N, C-alpha and C positions, 0 to 999 in steps of 0.2 A: 480784473480777473485774468489770470494767466492759466491757460489750459495745457495739459500734457498732449503733445502731438506725436503720435506713433505712425510713422510712414515707411518704416523698413519692412514691416510685416503686418498681416491681419490675423485675426483669430481664425481657427479652422471652422468656426461657426458663422463666419461672415457669409452673407448671401453669395458673394463671388465664389468663394471656395466651395460652398455647398452645391452650387450649380455645377462646378467642376466635378465634384464627387458623383453627382447624379448622371452627368453626361461627360465622362472622362475623355472621350474621343472627339466629341463635337462641340463642347462648350466653348463659347466665345472667350471665356476666362482662362483657357489653357495658356494663353500668352501673358496673362496677368501674373502668373507664378513661374517658378523655375522648375521645369520638369526635365529629367534626363533618364535615358535608358540604363538599366543595370547590365552587368555582364556576368554570365554564368551564376545567376542568383545572388550576385554581390552588388552592393551599392556602387554608384558611378565613381566615387573617390573615397579615400580613407580620411576625410576631414572630420574632426571631432567638433561637435557643437559646444557653445559656451556653457550649456547646462549639462554636458556629458553625453556620451554615445554619438552615433553617427549623425551628421547633418542631414542625412537622407532618410526619408520614411517612405515605405511602399505606398503607392497610390492604389486605392482599392480597385480590384478587378482589372488590373493592367500589369504590364511588366516595367512600368515607369516608377520613378521615385520623385518626391517633391523635396525641395530644399528648405531647411529651417536653421538659421544661425543660432537660435535659442531653443525654446521648447518645441516638442512635436505638435503642439496645438497653436504654434505661431509660424505658419508658412510665410517665407519671405516673398515680397513682391518683386517682380521683374522690372527693375528700373531701366533696363535696356529698351523697354517697350514705351514708345512715346505716348501711346494711348493711356497707359497706366499713369504716367507722370501727369498728364493733363487732368485725369480724374482726381488725382491727389491735389493738384493746384486748385481745382474748382472747390474741393472740400475745404481747403485751408482758407480760401477767400470768402467762403460762406460764413465762417466763424469770425473772420476779421470784419466783414460787413455788419455783423451783429454788434460790433463795438468792443470786443474783448481787447485786453491790453497786449496780449501776445501769447507766446508759447515757450514751454520747455520742450525742446526737440529731442525725442528719445532715440538713442542708438544710431545717430545719423551717419556715423562713419562706416556703417555696415552696408550702405545702399549699393556700393559698387563691388562686384566680385571679379576676380581674375577669370577671364572668359576662357582660358585654356583648360580649366578644370582638370588639372593634373594632380596625381597623388603627392602627398607630402612625406618627408622622412618621419617615421614613427617616433614619437617622443614619450611613449608610455607602453606598459605591458599590454594595453588593449590594441596595439598596432595602429593607433590613430595619431593624427597630427592636429594641432590647434588650428581651427578654421580662421582665426584672426590673421594668420600669415597669408591667406588668400582671399579673405572676405571682409577685411577692414582697412579703410583708408588706402584703397588701391589707386594706382594711377588712372586718371580719367574721372575720379570722383569730383574734381574741381568743376568739370563741365555740368554735372548734375546739380551741384550746390549753387553755382552761379545762376543757372536757370531757375532753380527753386526760389532764390532770392529775388530775381528779376520779375518772376511771374506772380509773386505773392508778397513777401515781407516789405520789399522796397516801395511798394505802392501805398503803404499804410504807415502811420506813426505808431509803430508797435515795437515791443521789446522781444528779443529772442535769445534763449539760453540754450546753447547746444550741449548735449551730452556727447562729447566727442573724444572718447579715449583713443589713444594711439597716434594722435597728431604730433609730429615732430615740432619742436619749438621754432625751427626755421620756417614753418608754414603758418605760424600764428598770425602773421600779417594778413594772409589771405582769409583767415577765419574771422578775425576780430579787428582788423585794421579799418581805416577810414571807409573803405568800400568793401568791408568784409561780409561774409555770408551771414554772420550772426552778430548780435549786440555784445555777447560775452559767451564764454564757454567754461565748463568745469574742467579742472586739471586734476587727474586722479593719482598723480605720481606720489604725493606725500600720503594720501589716504591708503595706499597699498604698500607702504614701506615694510609691513610686517609679514609679507608673503613674497615668495619668489616670483609669482605671477598672479595677476588678478583673478584668474580662473583656475589656479592650481593651489587651493588654499591649504592643502595638507603639507606643502613644502614650506615650512616655517623658516623665518629669518630672525636673527638677533640684531636688533638695532639699538642705537643710543641717541641721545639728544642732539649730538653734533650732526648725525646723519639726517634726522628729522629737520633740523634747522637748515641744513644745506638744501634739502629738497624744497622746503617752503620758500627760501629766499631765491633759489634758482627760478622757481615758478614765478614769483613776484617780479623779478627783474625782467624775465622774458615777456610776461604779460604787459608790464609797464611799457616796454619798447613797442609792443604791437597795438595795444588797445586797452580793453577793460576785462576784468576777470570776475568770476562767480565763486566766492570763497565759501567753503562749507567744512563743517566739522563732522557731520553725520548726514546720511541719507538712507533711503530704503534699501540700498544694496550694500550697506556697510554695517558692521557691528557697532555697539555703543562706544562712543569715544572715550569715556572715562575708563572703561574696561580695557581698551586698547592702548591708550597712551600713558595711563598710570598703572604700571606693572604690578605694584604691590597692593593687594586688596585693602590692607589697613590704611593706605593713604588715599583711598577714594572717598572724599568727603567734600564739604562745602568749598574749602580752599582750593583743592585741585580742580574741582568742576568749574568754579568761577574763573580760575586762572586760565584753563583751557578755553573757555568761552570768550574771554577778553582777548586772548592771543589771536584767535582767528577773526574775531569781530572787527578789529581795527586794522587789519591788513587792507591794502589798496584793492578796491573792487566792491562789488555788491555782496554783503553778507547774507547767507541763507541759514535759517534756523529750522532744524528738523524737529517734528513733534516728539516730546519727551526729553530732548536735549536740555530744555530750559528748566527742567526739574531734576535733572541728574539721573535719569533712568539708566540702568546698568544691564549688562549681559545676564542671561539666565544660566541655569545649570540643569540640562536634561540628562536623564539616566538611561534613555533608550532611543534608538534611531526612530522608533515608531512615534515618538513625541514631536517629530519635526514635520513641517508642512512644506517648506521650501524645496522645490525639486532639485535645485543646484546643490543644496546641502546634502540631500539624500544621495545624489550621485557622487559627491566628493567623499562621503563616508565609505561607500563600497569601492570606489576607485583607490582610496588610501589602503584599504585592505588588500586589494589586488596588487598594490605596489609593495606589499610586504609589512605594513604596519598591523598591529594587533587591533582587535575590536575596541579595546579600552583606549588605545592611542588615537584611533580614528575618531571615536566619539569626542575625545578631548579636543582634537583639532576643530571639529565642527561646532562644538560649544563655543570655542573662542571666536570663530569667524562667520558663523551662520547669519544669513540675512534675516532669519526669523528673530534674531536678537532685537532688531529695530522695528519689527512688525507686530510685536505683542500688543494687546489692547492697552490703550493709554490709561495712566493711573490718575483718575479724578479724585478718588477718596479711598478711605480704608474699608469701605463697605464691600460686600461680596462682589466679586468680579471687578474690583477697583472702581465701582461706580460707572463702569463703561456700559454695562447692559444688565438686564434683569435675568438673563438666561446665560448659560455657559457659552463663552465665545468660541470661535473656530480654532483658536490657538491658546495653549496653556499660558496662564498668567505667570509673571515673575512674582515669587512669594514676597518680595520686599515692597509690594504695592501698599502694604499696611503702614509703612514708614516713609516711603517716597511717593508723595501724591500732591496734587494741587491744593486740596483742602487744608493740609497741614502747613503748606508754604504760603498760601495766599495772604495771610495777615501777619506773617513773621517777617519783620524788616530785614533780618539777617539770613533769609532763605536764598537758595539758588534762583528761584523764580523772580524774586524782587531784585536780585543782583542783575539779572538779565534786563529787567526794566530800567535799571540805572544805566546799564551799558547803552541801551537804545537811546535814552535821554541825552547822554553825553555825546553820542554820535550825531543825533538829529537836532538838538536844540540847546547846546552849550556854547560857550565862547569859542570852543575849538572845533565846532561843527564843520566849517568850511575846510579847515586843515585836514580833519579826519576823513572827510568825504573825497576831497579833490586833491589833497596833497600828494607829492611824490613820496615814495618809500625809500629809505636808506637803511640797510641792515647795519647794526653795530654789535660789538662784542662777539664777532663771528666765530672766534676760536674758543670762547668760554664753554666748558664741558656741560654745564647744566642751566645756564641762563640764555633765554631767547630774548633778544631786544632789537628794536628798530625805531627809527625816527620817521615821522611824517612831516613834510615841509611844504609850506605854501607861502611864497613871498617872504616876509619877515617872521611869519608865524612858524612855530615848531612844537610838535608833540613828541614826547619821548615815552615809549611803551616798553616796560621791562617785566619779564615773567620768569620766576624761579621754578625750574622743573625738578627740584629736588626736595627732600624732606629735611634738609639742614639749612642753617642760616648761611647766606652767601654775601660776601663783600666784593664790590667791584669799583674800580675807578670810573666815576661818571660825574662830571661837573653839571650840577643842576641848580646852581645858586639863583634864587628868585623865581623859580618855576612854580606854578600853581598846581596843586594836587587835584586832578579832576576825578580820579577814581582809584580806590584802594580797597581790595577785598578784605583787608584787616581793619578797615574803617578807622584809621588813626585820626585823632582830632588835630589835624594840622591844615593850614591853608596854603602855606608856601614852604619851599625847601631852601635851606641855606647851607647845607653840607656839601662837601666836595667828594665824599665817599658814600656810595649808595649801599645800604644794608637791606637785603631782602630776606624776609622770613620764609619758612618752608611754604612753597606753592603760592607765594605772594604775587599778585598782579598790581602794578603801579603805573598809572597813566598821568604824565606831567605835561604842562602846557606853558609856553611863554610867547607873548604876542610880538615882542620886539627883540628878537634874537640878534645879537651882534650890534645893538644900538644902545646908547645911553638914554635912559628915560628921564 
């Protein structure tokens, strides 16, 4: 079991913070949080939180403010206080002593703040500046991360996955190298290619396959130099992948969903599958901002309006990128509420649960769900398993406008992975004489390939393997 470890902040309902609210001047937990005096009724700085609005919230019955990088109900802990750090290490070790396998470490690059607490140049009509410039991956964070690792993780045989946005590639060795802070980290650069900034979702960008390919392969090369990666297609902070990466709605089908899944699943690193991805769940279409639950989406809607977009445009942006897209109840069946519950869930269902659900895919050999099972089998227990798990990665066809392709190499073994990102047939020069077909989402009845030209059908995924590359058999 891997637990989610949140040590940048607590809830405002945590006993520490509750004691602070009851005894704002005398509580021992004053130093556990970040408190600052305001000036002339204004917050200490003009930093904008990740979820919108000021990072500062008035502390009840005082002239002080508390700091929150994220929501107002998530006050940040003061990592400058050694006592706080020791309390956190004690908690981490408690769970590791229980025998858990490790942690996904939440928002860990936010634990160090610029201690000058100076105003930022405003980057929006709200007069605020993104707090990530002063409260994420700041100089000195390496001391905290080294201490965290020394006092907890390194004492156990555990796995740690850092949610570490904002880390420059040149620092990856410190994070995931031989003596790195974590076993692996998530890289968000390719996941956020459709927006100008991860927290400014209304600023849309137009991207193409070449750009996506460059981001993926740059990430893979840098991670390979440093250590190990955590590859993902979706997570709880992203919208649904098929709705993001497959731009035309009519092309969102079994072939494009399975192609996307295989593309990310066989990259070098540990693949993560997010619930709903394995059955091809899609984005929803809300007609009113009142239908949203995610505080970040609600903020982005009103901020987009402030920036000059219409209500219709703002709602369109949020429908495309809202985190609620990946948080809707899971589709188990076509029954009421998708078989998720017998009462109305907290968040509106996507209407397509009647056609996209586990019940309909479970016994269909050509379903997305069963393709994912094949992907797992190929990686974990096929003749190419060692190569696909431990092999080096080498991008190929890097300049092709619609095909993403790479090789995985281990000794004399080689796996070739090709993915057509278009709705047309594509031909490429690719010698694969004598390679075994391990996986094909078109399920063609061939065991080996003898052609010198590879023809890929629309959204085809093709995984090929040869055990003795470069040697006569």
